[in-house]
N, C-alpha and C positions, 0 to 999 in steps of 0.2 A: 746753266741752271735746267737740266733734265727733269721733266715732270714725269713721274711714273703713272703708264697708264696701262690699261688692259692689252693684251694682244688684239682683240677687235678694236677697240678704240684705235690704236695704232694703224691696224690696216685701214680702216674708217678713214682716218686722217690722211694717211698715203694715197687713197682713192680719191678723195677729194681736191688733194693738193693737184694730182695729175690731171684732175677735169679742171683744173684752173678756177676752182670756187674759193677765190681769194678776196673777193670784195662784194660788195652789194649789188653792185650791176652783174656779176656772175654767179646767181644764187644756183643752189642744188635742191630739188626737191627731194623727199623722203623715198620716193620711190626711186628715184636716179642714183640716190647716194645708195640705196639697199642693193641696186644691180650693180653698179659700179664697183662695190665692196666685196661682192659676192658673199655676203652675210645673210643669214637667215633673217628675216623682217625683225623679229624679236630682238635679238643679239645687236643687229644695227642700231635700234632706237634706244638701246641701253647703252650702247657706245656712244651715240649721238648725246645722250643726257650727261654722260661721265664727261665729255668734252665740253659740254655746254657750261657743266658745274666749275670746271676748271679754266673757264674763260679763254678757251682755244677755240670754239665755235659760237656762232650768233645765230640766233633763230629768228626770222622776218615772219612776221604775218600780214597777209594782204586778202582782204575777202575771207573767203575758206580756206585758202591755199596757205601752206606753212612751207618754208624754204629754209635752208642753212647755208652759212659759207664761214670760212675759215677767217679769225682775228690774228691768229700768229701762223706763220708759216713754218716753223719748226717746233718739235716737241721738246 
């Protein structure tokens, strides 16, 4: 059951998976995700929202920091 996502979202997903952001203990900041995916920040955040809407990525907020991790390890 492959979900259709944009090429930017796929690139971001692969970068997050390679970085090991697959649990709440291994969160990635938006800045780190942007640099790892090599996407422009706006495109990266758009891709992050797309993945979040599809239930692939989870956003976690603590204090003022926002971090993300993958809920699924395959698209």
